[in-house]
Phi, psi and omega in degrees: 000135181281167178300315180297318181294320179296317180295325182278342186282353185280344189248135175239160178160215184303138176273110181273352188270078179289336179222085186293349181274342185268145174289145186226126184266137180249123178281162185305317186300321179294318178296319178298308182304327180294341181241010178246098185295344179278359184279001176061228184297332179292330176297312181293318179293321179296318180301314180300313180299312179298320178300315181295317179295322178298311181298319183272358179055039182246003182283140181225148178219182173227166174303318177304315179298315181295323178293312179298318179303310184301311183297315186287319181283343177260349184226332194251338182279158182301325177238085184298148175278152173293144180308323182294321178292315179301320179296320177297317178300315180296320176299318178293316181291339179290355174281345174288174170287120183240121179281131176248095188295147173243188182302320179295327178291323176298317178296322177296318179297322177299316178297316177298316180302316181293313181293320188259355182059051181248163170295146182304315184295326175292319177296328178292322176297317180296316178299321178296315179299316179297317181299325180276353180081023180287140176264336183236139174237110179277118184202145174266338188277331181263165183291116178299139182087347178290134177254135172242139194001297183234008188236135175251131179276134175231138175259117183289353183254358183271000000 
């Protein structure tokens, strides 16, 4: 069992997988809460969601999410992880589908930013989810229920 699988296996609870057949993208905030024990109920809910995505092999991420995750869990959370532990978690998560954006993805994010009046980095997350064919984007930062061309935003904490 990998470090990420062991960490995620401790929590049981709400079934977040309303559509277990669709690919589901996880935004950085959800990933951080899953590894931030000071996050209270959000920690537990995030762990459950990630465990279900792990088991169903429907979880997706992007390089941007992994980069943001590393910086925040090693420097910004109340109890930072050691860089070696964060690197192990990233290695485990890299077995998920991980979007590696190219120039066309940046151009798509710019178009999404313009159409939706979003911050560029949020538009880049949406572009990555769309590129991977995800139907669901789990995020606390974007408007829950908001649809972007082929992606529906859901807040696991709402």
